[in-house]
C-alpha angles and dihedrals in degrees: 000000000000091000091055090047091061095042112103132188121232090255092051091051092049096052091041090050094048091048092050095049092048089048093053092048093050092046090054090052090059101034094047111020109030094036094052095095089052093051091047092049092064090063095032110160120244118255115264112254092227113099112196120192114275135201112210110204119199124190115210134176119176088336103136095134093046091046091053090049103040109030093077090065090053096043095050100053119145096241129114104225125022142117132212115221114191117194108205104204108207095304117182095192128076096286093116092052092049092049092051092050091052092047090059088061103032114049092189092064120095129171135190131195131225108203115242095236096053112123118210142149089262122001094204092051090049090050093049092046091054090048092050092051091049093049113108098205133062097230109078122195117190132202137140137247094255092059135073133187115251092218138040086231094063094111092044093050093053098039090049091065093067113109132172096287098029117121102153132043117189117207135183129247112203124209111226125238112269130163121254137062094265092060092045087053093048093048092048092049091046094050095047093049090048092054090047090052093049096043093055093046092049089057088049096254102110114179112161145020140195117237092212091072110014136126134192140153120272089225089059090054094057093038087063092041092248116265093341095128095053102035092118091063126073092219134038100088088127115019098035092045091053092044091054100042105030121094138163095276105042104047131085132173131218124192108150114134097262092052095062127103123198125222121221121251115286103230103199136036091228092061093053092044091055089049090054093045090051090052092045088056092057096039088069089071099047114128121212133044101271098097095047087047092059094039087056090060089059092049091048092048094057090046087052092051089051090047093052091049091049090048092051094049093046091044095051090050093046129003110006092206088077089059092048092048092052093048092048092051092050090050095050091049092049094048091051090050091049093051094048093045093048094051092043091049090053091047094050097041099249126127109254114251092233115182092352087075091082091063097030095059090059099038098047099058092042089054089050090056089049090049091053093048092045091050091056089064094050100031095128088065089065088070134072126218134237121239116234 
């Protein structure tokens, strides 16, 4: 009886072998790549005591409520010398009035206005360029009106990462905890992309950044002629600029608790879908192998799921040990991912996905495929037009 139990057909050995190989590769992704920020956080360097002057640049378009709610956290930072420059991009709401009221109380707040009827290759890039030119200091720290820092030491934590050769500092923007599957999906996607960003930068292969929490030198912006290389695209002011200008020597990351900003709740699925479509448009132009490396993990995951299903079917019709092995491997991989995601969520100030992870890890990559297909049919909308 025991001899029969350990006798396997050729087909059983093949499906078991494929399942095992895929399991090992996926396990290495999580134990080595995705867990790198956690491992590095245990020996995180202390912030440099020097506090160079900083210009915080905030992009806003019809964000009067968010400005009212989030500006105080920016204007009351525990930092000796900084300014907050808000670029009001053609807003038709009460944003201008809100900014003027704040300027009466806070002398380090400045704002500039981009007229609504201005035509340009990219309104947001024009607005940010105007803000950068208006900035007094060489260290620029970017965020948006729908975000707020979670600590009064936000500026200090980012500025403190600048060393002799540093030109870019990548930070994390968390998504708050909100009820509903959509918000679980957004938070999962946001956390995973944040881990990918940090992991690549920590191995000195930076490839992207998030404009809601991003810093670089003013000199770097002009050295690369601003957004010249991506002017034909609506998006790309953050990720494409980092992809073009970051290298293994000039980029640092910061993800300690006081360096994190939090984005407001996204109210509608359509808004998030358009954000994803916009990012998909710029990802096509990424250089380097980091993005393909992480996309390969998603492909391997679905191959692993198929291999597990095949092993269960073959095992139940033959030697049941094959089915047990496949189920055990899937469980081990899932538990490892749950642990790493849970700890990473705590580190980056997001609520862990918990049991939702079982569904989210399948839905999220499928939605990414849908976004890329959807973008193909509206690709021309990714681009701006030139005025004659």
